[in-house]
C-alpha positions as CSV (number, residue, x, y, z in Angstrom):
1,M,68.2,76.6,100.1
2,V,72.3,76.9,99.6
3,R,71.4,79.8,96.9
4,L,69.3,81.6,99.2
5,K,71.8,81.8,102.0
6,R,74.2,83.2,99.0
7,E,72.0,85.3,98.3
8,I,71.9,87.1,102.1
9,E,75.5,87.2,102.2
10,G,76.1,88.7,98.8
11,V,73.8,91.7,99.6
12,R,76.1,92.5,103.0
13,R,78.4,94.8,102.6
14,N,81.9,93.7,105.2
15,L,81.3,96.7,107.7
16,A,85.3,95.9,108.7
17,V,86.2,96.7,105.1
18,P,86.2,100.1,104.8
19,L,86.1,102.4,101.3
20,P,89.5,103.3,99.7
21,S,90.4,106.8,101.3
22,Y,90.6,108.3,97.6
23,A,86.6,107.0,97.0
24,Q,85.6,109.9,99.7
25,D,87.5,113.0,97.9
26,P,85.9,113.8,95.0
27,V,89.0,114.7,93.5
28,G,91.1,111.2,94.4
29,M,88.0,109.6,93.3
30,A,88.0,111.4,89.9
31,A,91.8,111.0,89.6
32,V,93.0,107.9,90.4
33,L,92.2,106.4,87.2
34,P,90.3,109.4,84.8
35,G,91.6,107.8,81.4
36,L,88.7,104.9,82.2
37,D,86.3,107.6,82.6
38,A,86.9,109.5,79.7
39,W,86.5,106.1,77.9
40,L,83.2,105.7,79.5
41,R,82.1,109.6,78.3
42,Q,82.8,108.5,74.5
43,L,80.3,105.5,74.7
44,E,76.7,105.6,72.9
45,P,74.2,107.1,74.9
46,G,71.7,103.8,77.0
47,R,70.6,103.1,79.9
48,V,73.5,103.2,83.2
49,L,73.7,102.1,86.4
50,L,76.4,103.3,88.5
51,A,77.0,101.8,92.0
52,G,79.9,101.3,94.8
53,A,81.9,104.7,96.1
54,P,79.8,107.8,95.2
55,R,80.3,109.1,91.4
56,P,78.1,112.2,91.5
57,D,80.7,113.6,88.8
58,L,80.1,110.4,86.9
59,A,76.7,110.5,86.9
60,I,75.9,114.3,85.8
61,A,78.9,114.1,83.4
62,L,77.0,110.6,81.5
63,A,73.3,112.5,81.7
64,R,74.8,115.2,80.0
65,A,75.9,112.9,77.2
66,G,72.4,111.9,77.0
67,H,72.4,108.7,79.2
68,W,69.4,107.5,81.4
69,V,71.7,107.5,84.6
70,T,70.7,105.3,87.7
71,L,72.9,106.1,90.4
72,C,72.8,104.1,93.5
73,D,74.4,103.5,97.2
74,L,72.9,107.0,98.2
75,D,71.8,108.0,101.5
76,D,69.1,110.8,102.0
77,D,71.5,113.2,102.6
78,G,73.8,112.4,99.3
79,V,70.1,112.4,97.4
80,A,68.8,115.8,98.8
81,A,72.8,116.8,98.0
82,L,73.2,115.8,94.7
83,H,69.4,116.9,93.8
84,A,70.4,120.9,94.8
85,T,72.6,121.0,92.1
86,L,71.1,119.6,89.1
87,G,69.6,121.4,86.7
88,P,65.6,120.1,85.3
89,S,67.2,118.7,82.2
90,E,70.3,116.5,84.3
91,A,67.3,115.8,87.1
92,G,65.3,114.2,84.0
93,R,67.9,111.8,83.2
94,L,68.8,110.6,86.7
95,T,67.5,108.2,89.2
96,L,69.2,108.1,92.7
97,V,68.2,105.0,94.5
98,N,69.1,105.2,98.4
99,R,70.2,101.8,99.2
100,T,73.5,99.9,98.2
101,Y,73.6,98.1,94.9
102,G,73.6,94.7,96.7
103,Q,70.2,95.6,98.1
104,A,68.4,97.2,95.5
105,S,66.0,95.6,93.4
106,L,66.2,96.2,89.8
107,T,64.9,95.1,86.6
108,P,67.2,92.3,84.9
109,S,68.2,93.0,81.5
110,S,67.1,96.8,81.7
111,F,70.6,98.1,81.5
112,D,73.2,98.6,78.8
113,L,75.9,100.2,80.4
114,V,76.7,98.9,85.2
115,V,79.9,100.5,86.2
116,L,81.1,99.3,89.7
117,S,83.8,101.3,91.4
118,D,85.7,100.7,94.4
119,V,83.2,98.4,96.1
120,L,84.1,94.7,94.9
121,H,86.5,93.8,98.0
122,T,84.2,95.9,100.5
123,Y,81.4,93.1,100.1
124,V,81.2,89.7,101.6
125,D,80.8,87.8,98.5
126,P,81.8,90.1,95.9
127,M,81.0,87.3,92.9
128,W,78.0,87.5,93.8
129,L,78.0,91.3,93.3
130,V,79.5,90.7,89.7
131,N,76.6,88.0,89.1
132,K,73.8,90.9,89.9
133,A,75.5,93.0,87.5
134,H,75.0,90.3,84.9
135,R,71.4,89.8,85.4
136,E,70.8,93.5,85.1
137,L,72.6,93.9,81.7
138,K,70.9,93.9,78.3
139,P,72.3,91.3,76.1
140,D,75.5,92.3,74.9
141,G,75.8,94.8,77.6
142,M,79.2,95.5,79.2
143,L,80.3,95.8,82.9
144,V,82.7,98.1,83.9
145,A,84.9,97.8,87.0
146,R,87.3,99.5,88.4
147,V,88.6,96.9,91.4
148,L,91.1,97.8,94.1
149,A,93.5,94.9,93.7
150,Q,97.3,94.3,94.4
151,G,99.9,91.1,93.9
152,D,101.7,90.3,90.2
153,T,100.3,92.4,87.5
154,A,101.5,89.1,84.7
155,P,97.9,87.8,85.1
156,C,96.4,90.8,83.5
157,R,99.7,91.7,81.2
158,S,98.8,89.7,78.2
159,Q,95.8,92.3,78.2
160,A,97.4,95.2,78.8
161,A,100.3,96.7,76.8
162,A,102.3,98.9,79.4
163,P,102.7,102.4,77.7
164,V,106.0,104.0,77.1
165,T,106.5,106.8,80.0
166,P,109.4,108.7,79.4
167,R,112.4,108.5,81.8
168,P,112.2,111.8,83.3
169,L,108.2,111.3,84.6
170,Q,109.4,107.8,85.6
171,A,112.1,109.4,87.8
172,V,109.7,111.8,88.8
173,S,107.0,108.8,89.9
174,M,110.2,107.2,91.8
175,A,110.8,110.2,93.9
176,V,107.3,111.0,94.4
177,G,106.9,107.4,95.7
178,Q,109.9,107.8,98.4
179,G,108.4,110.9,99.1
180,L,104.9,109.8,100.0
181,S,106.5,107.5,102.4
182,G,108.0,110.1,104.6
183,F,104.2,111.6,104.4
184,E,102.3,108.6,105.3
185,R,104.4,108.1,108.6
186,L,104.2,112.1,109.5
187,L,100.2,111.9,109.3
188,H,100.9,109.1,112.3
189,T,103.1,112.0,114.6
190,R,101.8,114.4,116.3
191,L,102.3,116.9,113.1
192,A,99.4,115.4,111.6
193,P,97.0,118.2,112.6
194,L,99.6,120.6,110.6
195,L,98.4,118.6,107.4
196,A,95.0,116.8,107.6
197,G,91.6,118.0,108.8
198,P,89.6,116.4,111.6
199,M,87.9,114.0,109.0
200,A,91.3,112.3,107.8
201,L,92.0,112.4,111.3
202,E,89.4,110.5,112.7
203,A,89.9,108.3,109.6
204,I,93.5,107.3,110.2
205,E,92.6,106.9,114.7
206,R,90.1,104.2,113.7
207,G,92.7,102.9,110.7
208,A,90.7,103.5,107.4
209,H,92.9,106.8,105.9
210,L,95.8,104.9,104.0
211,E,95.4,101.5,105.4
212,T,92.6,100.3,103.4
213,M,95.1,98.9,100.8
214,R,96.0,95.9,103.1
215,F,92.0,94.4,102.0
216,A,93.0,94.7,98.5
217,P,92.3,91.1,97.0
218,G,95.1,89.0,94.6
219,I,95.2,90.4,90.9
220,G,95.2,87.3,89.7
221,A,91.9,86.3,91.6
222,V,90.2,89.3,91.0
223,L,90.4,88.3,86.7
224,T,89.8,84.6,87.3
225,Q,86.7,85.1,89.4
226,M,85.4,88.0,87.3
227,A,86.1,86.3,83.6
228,S,84.6,83.3,85.4
229,V,81.0,84.8,85.1
230,M,81.6,87.0,82.0
231,P,84.6,87.6,79.0
232,I,86.5,90.4,80.5
233,E,87.5,92.4,77.0
234,R,89.8,95.2,78.7
235,V,91.8,95.6,81.5
236,T,93.9,98.8,82.5
237,I,96.8,98.7,85.3
238,G,96.3,101.4,87.4
239,H,99.9,103.3,88.1
240,S,100.6,102.6,91.9
241,V,102.2,105.9,92.6
242,R,99.2,107.9,91.5
243,L,96.7,105.7,93.7
244,R,98.9,106.4,96.9
245,T,98.9,110.0,95.7
246,C,94.8,109.9,95.9
247,D,94.6,108.3,98.9
248,A,96.5,110.2,100.5
249,L,94.7,113.4,100.0
250,Y,92.0,113.1,101.6
251,G,91.6,115.3,104.3
252,T,95.2,116.9,103.4
253,V,94.9,120.6,103.5
254,G,96.3,123.9,102.2
255,P,99.2,123.6,100.4
256,V,100.0,119.9,101.3
257,R,96.3,119.2,99.3
258,Q,97.3,121.9,96.5
259,G,101.0,120.0,96.5
260,L,99.7,116.9,96.0
261,R,97.2,117.9,93.2
262,R,100.0,119.3,91.1
263,L,101.7,116.0,91.6
264,L,98.8,114.4,89.6
265,D,99.1,116.3,87.2
266,M,102.7,115.5,86.3
267,L,102.4,111.9,87.9
268,P,101.0,109.1,84.6
269,Q,97.8,107.0,84.9
270,E,98.6,103.5,83.7
271,A,101.5,101.5,84.9
272,D,105.0,101.4,82.8
273,A,107.1,98.6,82.2
274,A,109.2,100.1,86.0
275,D,105.7,100.1,87.7
276,L,104.7,96.8,86.4
277,G,107.6,94.5,88.2
278,R,106.0,96.5,91.6
279,T,103.6,94.3,93.8
280,A,102.0,97.0,95.2
281,P,98.1,98.0,95.4
282,R,96.5,99.3,92.4
283,V,93.6,100.2,90.6
284,L,92.5,97.9,87.9
285,G,90.0,99.3,85.2
286,L,88.0,95.8,84.0
287,V,85.4,96.1,80.7
288,A,83.9,92.9,80.8
289,R,80.4,92.2,77.8
290,R,77.9,90.0,78.6
291,S,77.4,85.9,77.7
292,L,74.5,84.9,75.9
293,A,75.1,81.6,77.5
294,G,74.6,83.4,81.1
295,P,76.7,83.4,84.2
296,R,78.8,80.6,85.6
297,I,76.6,80.5,89.2
298,L,80.4,80.2,91.5
């Protein structure tokens, strides 16, 4: 009976926790940790499940690379819009599921790769979702999770060497971070309509834009819970200022949007030594492999 209750709770998204704003902007979605996406595209073709925040760009790229892709977390409008953009060869390699991943019934041991993007913190029981992914992976299959987290980066530094960022880029990152603080304040003033469109203004009004980071779980807890289900093989620590820039991009208009996109071309993707000392929210890219011994049920 306890397990049944956990199953019921696990499939539910916590509606009080919105998706990050960057996850609702195609440019921000692709720019927050592009190195992880590039790594995924280099994998040998296989059966792939994409779930979480919408990733039609990644789904199409993987289908073109020869993967068979199942894409969850679509609504009817999303399915129709995506179908309209697909060529025959891409459509033949894509299965579109208009249900949330937690509620989707998928065959156990059927995927070589499961990708969960930016969604774990929005579930009532995030590790139930990881256990679900574990069940649906083939033996030796991989789970790749892009996770919003915050806090001390020390727990994952041993698994991810900090890249060396040139001193001028470190100065750029610091200046951009300071500028973003002022920009975020302006988005809560009467000047906001000059900077952002209706969708962003509405999201600001209900506390979903530039506020999602307060729901991010602790980095140590994320790593501990994930490792209790399957061994973690690789950790990528995203740069906190790049994450803020992607989040601010949502809904911005005209020159403001162009300026933020130019900044993304300049900012480092991964946290350097200076950024690792910050406790700011950031994105983690986690790669874990299915253990033949089976998951430890939390």
